[in-house]
Phi, psi and omega in degrees: 000135181250125179266127177260132180259118177235149178287130180285128178243149177288146176300137184295132175081355185279324185247019179079184181283155174287171187317132178246106185296329179296315179295320179297319179296315177300317180297319179294319179294315179297319178296318180295317179296316178296321176297316180294318178296322178294316176297321177297321178294318178298316178297318181295315180294321178295317179296318180292327177294316182293326179287336179277351182307143182299141177268004178234124178237130183231173177204162173240092184288327179218155172209160179218131177280115185273318181202186179291348182237008183213141170232128180258133185222154176264120179255120180242127185231134172248134187204171173285145179298131180089004179259119177263166179184197181220138176244134181256126181238145177224159176231145178240154178270186179302325182272013179068011175281144178288123180249353178191137175220136179209151174257131178244130181285146176245119182290160184282336184290138173083168179258358173214162181212131176228136180207148170262117182240158180248125178257119178280139182233160178269345175210177182296122178272144177244353179223165170215116181227145178275122177279329179158164178235140179232139177288151177291150182263000000 
């Protein structure tokens, strides 16, 4: 018996075409363009978010429950000089229900503002928290 050695070949048409360098190049270009557009979108969204940041930042360092219907709090605001705005403060009761919400104006003069304000409540408040400050339009 004589053994013939022949090179094994894949059946024609069964596994598709062998590598097509033109298709590979197009796929790489499309992938690169999509990547650049995606990075550009992320940069644009990040930049617009940073530009929308509030120019007024506030805090409530201390508060005191004065009565069942009042909470007195210290409102401290840092801002750009000449920027007026409004800060919203709320108080919650023992059951975490909101018992008072109020907006307090921030004058435009100066780069900081501190005031002791009184928040009226519908029941005894146990907290005083700053929800946020927004610049005037």
